[in-house]
N, C-alpha and C positions, 0 to 999 in steps of 0.2 A: 423427653429425652431419648435419642435413638442410641442404638448400639455403637454407631460411628462416633457420636458425641461423647459417649462414655470412654471410648477408646481415646479420643482426642484429649479429654480432661486428664485421664491417667497418665497419658504420655507427657503432657505438659507438667504435671506434678512430679513425675518420677525421673523424667529425661530418658526413658527408654523408648526405643523405636516403636512406631505404631504397629508395625508388622508383628512384632513380638508380643505386644499387648493384645492385638486382635487374636492371636493364636491362643494366648492364655484365656481370654474371655470365651472363645469359642470352646476350648477344652473344659472350662468350668461349666458352662451350659450343657455340654454334652454329658458331662459326668453326672449332673443333677438329673437330666432326662433319663439317662441309662438306669440310675438308681431307682427313680420313681417307676420306670417301666418294669423293674424287677420286684416291685412292691416294697422297696426299702425307703424310709423317710430320710431326709437330709436336714440336720440341725446345725444352724450357724449361730453360736452364742452371741447375743447382743443385736442380732439382725432379725432373725426369724427361722421358721421351719417350713420346708417344702414337704408337704405330706400327701399321701394318697388317701382319698376319702371313698367310701363304699356308698354308692346310692342303691337303695332297695328298689325292688321291682314296683312299678306303679301303673296305674290306668291313665291313659291320656286320650285326647280326642283328635281325630282328623277332621278339622272343621270344613274342608272342602267337600268331603264325602259324607260328613255327618255321621262318622262311625266311631266306635270305641277301639282303641288299640292298646295293647300290653307293651310297656317300655320295660325292657328287661333289666336286671340289676347289672350295675357297671361301676367301674372305678374312674374317678376324676382326679386330676392334680389340684392341689390347693396350696395356698401360702398363708401361714399365720405369722404375723409380725411378733417380734419380741416386745415385752412391756415397755422397755426403755426406748425402743424404736417408735412405738405409738405415742409415748409422752413427748418425745422430741418433736414429732410431726404436729401434734396438738398444740405445743406451745410455740413453735417457730414458724408455722405456715399462717400467713395472714390473708 
């Protein structure tokens, strides 16, 4: 499902104009991105958590040059679904 499809479904369910829905969805995503960039997690009860995970420094390989490289420690965004969300997906997806 794409962002445009999400906007269409919400507009059909609520009767609100697609332009307003698109603005709300964009603002929602920008808020989540902004908080994750600041290192703050976002918790949505019953849905899940958008969290920042810290990856430790590690050794990797450049296979084209056959050399060892150091991959520095870094942060990555992650999503952890709520237990109820996981149960719903497990029982309803066929």
